[in-house]
C-alpha angles and dihedrals in degrees: 000000000000128000108238129202135186112278140177113250140170126258093251091058093043093055092057091069110126129227115263144196118227121183089346093306121117123226128189128251119277090252092058090056099038104039096069089055092047092050092052096045097039086073085071107027147008093203107104123166116202138192128169143177125225123208118258090248130043135180128236126221115205114219115176104305095340129095106210120195115230095221119208122179109207094182125032130182118186127173124194106209111210120228126262096274086069093051131105134174092358091307126116124204116245136194109205137190127192127175135177127200098181097048121114087264113016107243143174122207125193120191145173120221143123137262122222098229092207091064107001092242113162119230124192120170107165121069089208088065090070123075121185125187136169114262101223121201117261092007129107123241116265108235098177090111094068097077096051089044091056094043095055118103107258119232092185099103090045089056093045089051091050092050092049092050095048111093122210109201122220097241124136092226093050093045092049093047093049093050093050091046092049093050093044089047091052090050096055103028124092137160122216124188090174094271100086134308118283119208135182113234117244086230087067090061091049093047091049087052089054092049088053105040112013113032108073094191092056116112087227097050114137116215112235111269094014123112122233135195133253085242090065091046091048091051092050088059096041089050089061094043097044103035115009097053101072095166099064122057096150102071108035095112093051094045088052092049089054090062093077091066099035092051092044095246098127 
């Protein structure tokens, strides 16, 4: 038995994932789930970012003198990063897919967002840019939502402009009020696609505050007395959601969508 964590892998490794049976239900190989997504998105890009989670226990197949691992990927996150013509303000549009076989209810989520290319933080502002569906055993994923997702008018640049133009003053009263508002917002806010409520931990709000006002080596640190922008505040949060939380790849889009309310942007 080995303890497994989420890891970044290449497509060749990902496509070697075997079919599996969970609670008596059979699920296809990783290739069967991922290849249709790759075929659709490879018309636009060859830039795919992949993370995956192995189960805690794997089997070994003996072949002559070799012990071969029967690799199964229970959770997979793949992002198709669109080319430069889809970029704006150092952000590139992304179509992402994440699925989980070992979740309470197996689910696949497909979303449209943007990556901040300076830090690879994911931003998603529009709930209609997230599609969630049950991943049923022995059935393929329905990718029909990708075309309407890509055809919708994007509001991402408008939101980024708004964030950049919103000043956050360096005043003790404002900082205290913001921190309290963020923590209280995290306490009461949740996002539900029908496959379980997703919440942002109150510790994320506290850690974002630390990135902004305590950790001098943070790229988001605000010098005492100097104002910052809501764009910087937003990215301190998305840094924690996108990159710092290495245990959860299933709910990053929902957690990012929660930020609008928690930061008072709705």
